[in-house]
BALOBA-1460 file (C-alpha; in Angstrom, 3 decimals):
// residues 90
<rec num="1" residu="x" x="19.963" y="30.279" z="-35.291"/>
<rec num="2" residu="x" x="16.581" y="32.163" z="-33.974"/>
<rec num="3" residu="x" x="15.215" y="31.352" z="-30.807"/>
<rec num="4" residu="x" x="11.840" y="30.280" z="-31.223"/>
<rec num="5" residu="x" x="9.466" y="31.418" z="-28.203"/>
<rec num="6" residu="x" x="7.104" y="29.538" z="-29.539"/>
<rec num="7" residu="x" x="7.717" y="26.172" z="-28.761"/>
<rec num="8" residu="x" x="9.556" y="27.142" z="-25.712"/>
<rec num="9" residu="x" x="8.297" y="24.490" z="-22.740"/>
<rec num="10" residu="x" x="9.070" y="25.022" z="-19.063"/>
<rec num="11" residu="x" x="10.192" y="22.599" z="-16.953"/>
<rec num="12" residu="x" x="8.378" y="23.741" z="-13.879"/>
<rec num="13" residu="x" x="5.452" y="23.317" z="-15.487"/>
<rec num="14" residu="x" x="5.684" y="19.607" z="-16.010"/>
<rec num="15" residu="x" x="7.316" y="18.720" z="-12.208"/>
<rec num="16" residu="x" x="4.991" y="20.772" z="-10.444"/>
<rec num="17" residu="x" x="2.439" y="17.973" z="-12.064"/>
<rec num="18" residu="x" x="3.562" y="15.524" z="-11.857"/>
<rec num="19" residu="x" x="4.643" y="16.341" z="-8.036"/>
<rec num="20" residu="x" x="0.587" y="17.386" z="-7.324"/>
<rec num="21" residu="x" x="0.237" y="13.854" z="-9.072"/>
<rec num="22" residu="x" x="2.627" y="11.807" z="-6.495"/>
<rec num="23" residu="x" x="1.019" y="13.630" z="-4.533"/>
<rec num="24" residu="x" x="-2.815" y="12.631" z="-4.749"/>
<rec num="25" residu="x" x="-1.825" y="8.975" z="-5.246"/>
<rec num="26" residu="x" x="0.212" y="8.951" z="-1.895"/>
<rec num="27" residu="x" x="-2.060" y="10.733" z="0.392"/>
<rec num="28" residu="x" x="-4.948" y="8.541" z="-1.728"/>
<rec num="29" residu="x" x="-3.421" y="5.195" z="-0.390"/>
<rec num="30" residu="x" x="-2.517" y="6.798" z="2.804"/>
<rec num="31" residu="x" x="-6.382" y="6.754" z="3.564"/>
<rec num="32" residu="x" x="-6.985" y="4.016" z="1.843"/>
<rec num="33" residu="x" x="-4.659" y="1.924" z="4.051"/>
<rec num="34" residu="x" x="-6.687" y="4.011" z="6.668"/>
<rec num="35" residu="x" x="-10.178" y="3.198" z="6.227"/>
<rec num="36" residu="x" x="-9.769" y="-0.102" z="4.734"/>
<rec num="37" residu="x" x="-6.228" y="-1.634" z="6.594"/>
<rec num="38" residu="x" x="-7.010" y="-4.929" z="5.744"/>
<rec num="39" residu="x" x="-6.973" y="-7.362" z="2.544"/>
<rec num="40" residu="x" x="-6.954" y="-10.855" z="1.552"/>
<rec num="41" residu="x" x="-4.589" y="-13.111" z="2.308"/>
<rec num="42" residu="x" x="-2.709" y="-14.046" z="-1.225"/>
<rec num="43" residu="x" x="-1.850" y="-17.877" z="0.269"/>
<rec num="44" residu="x" x="-6.107" y="-18.819" z="0.525"/>
<rec num="45" residu="x" x="-7.914" y="-16.457" z="-1.534"/>
<rec num="46" residu="x" x="-9.445" y="-15.104" z="1.757"/>
<rec num="47" residu="x" x="-10.838" y="-19.179" z="2.884"/>
<rec num="48" residu="x" x="-7.707" y="-19.288" z="6.429"/>
<rec num="49" residu="x" x="-7.819" y="-22.893" z="4.485"/>
<rec num="50" residu="x" x="-5.040" y="-24.411" z="2.915"/>
<rec num="51" residu="x" x="-5.142" y="-27.734" z="1.553"/>
<rec num="52" residu="x" x="-2.742" y="-30.499" z="1.582"/>
<rec num="53" residu="x" x="-0.341" y="-31.519" z="-0.842"/>
<rec num="54" residu="x" x="-2.297" y="-34.916" z="-1.662"/>
<rec num="55" residu="x" x="-5.166" y="-32.452" z="-1.524"/>
<rec num="56" residu="x" x="-7.404" y="-34.469" z="1.054"/>
<rec num="57" residu="x" x="-7.135" y="-32.085" z="3.928"/>
<rec num="58" residu="x" x="-6.945" y="-28.854" z="5.235"/>
<rec num="59" residu="x" x="-4.922" y="-26.902" z="7.472"/>
<rec num="60" residu="x" x="-5.430" y="-23.181" z="8.765"/>
<rec num="61" residu="x" x="-3.028" y="-21.092" z="6.688"/>
<rec num="62" residu="x" x="-0.042" y="-20.418" z="8.124"/>
<rec num="63" residu="x" x="0.245" y="-17.223" z="6.056"/>
<rec num="64" residu="x" x="-2.553" y="-15.308" z="8.312"/>
<rec num="65" residu="x" x="-2.973" y="-17.920" z="11.113"/>
<rec num="66" residu="x" x="-6.458" y="-18.884" z="9.476"/>
<rec num="67" residu="x" x="-7.818" y="-15.027" z="9.504"/>
<rec num="68" residu="x" x="-7.780" y="-14.913" z="5.819"/>
<rec num="69" residu="x" x="-6.983" y="-11.451" z="5.774"/>
<rec num="70" residu="x" x="-3.658" y="-9.791" z="6.606"/>
<rec num="71" residu="x" x="-2.603" y="-5.999" z="7.034"/>
<rec num="72" residu="x" x="-1.745" y="-3.920" z="4.482"/>
<rec num="73" residu="x" x="2.213" y="-3.233" z="3.793"/>
<rec num="74" residu="x" x="1.045" y="0.832" z="3.372"/>
<rec num="75" residu="x" x="-0.815" y="0.284" z="7.483"/>
<rec num="76" residu="x" x="1.854" y="-0.968" z="8.788"/>
<rec num="77" residu="x" x="3.973" y="1.393" z="7.894"/>
<rec num="78" residu="x" x="1.418" y="3.749" z="9.784"/>
<rec num="79" residu="x" x="1.190" y="1.246" z="12.767"/>
<rec num="80" residu="x" x="4.602" y="1.356" z="13.012"/>
<rec num="81" residu="x" x="5.052" y="5.715" z="12.430"/>
<rec num="82" residu="x" x="2.595" y="5.638" z="15.279"/>
<rec num="83" residu="x" x="4.138" y="3.284" z="17.949"/>
<rec num="84" residu="x" x="7.324" y="5.307" z="17.055"/>
<rec num="85" residu="x" x="5.639" y="8.298" z="18.223"/>
<rec num="86" residu="x" x="4.079" y="7.074" z="20.907"/>
<rec num="87" residu="x" x="7.014" y="6.230" z="22.006"/>
<rec num="88" residu="x" x="8.789" y="9.165" z="21.512"/>
<rec num="89" residu="x" x="6.833" y="11.476" z="24.042"/>
<rec num="90" residu="x" x="7.259" y="8.924" z="27.311"/>
């Protein structure tokens, strides 16, 4: 059976394209975590208040401590890596 050169594909180009896409997405997320470190709290929807189970009174949201904002997961990882780097310098 003859090899058909016109239909041969290189897997290296597909892997390189996938790697390039993954790198761009990762750098975009890191940039977003650096520029916008906080996100709205999902429990209280950014209000900082929680209703009581009976619906008459309000209390502070326990997850965000009444602030309405939480630190992003990526930013928390960046802060950990920076603290690890600073600790290694001592």
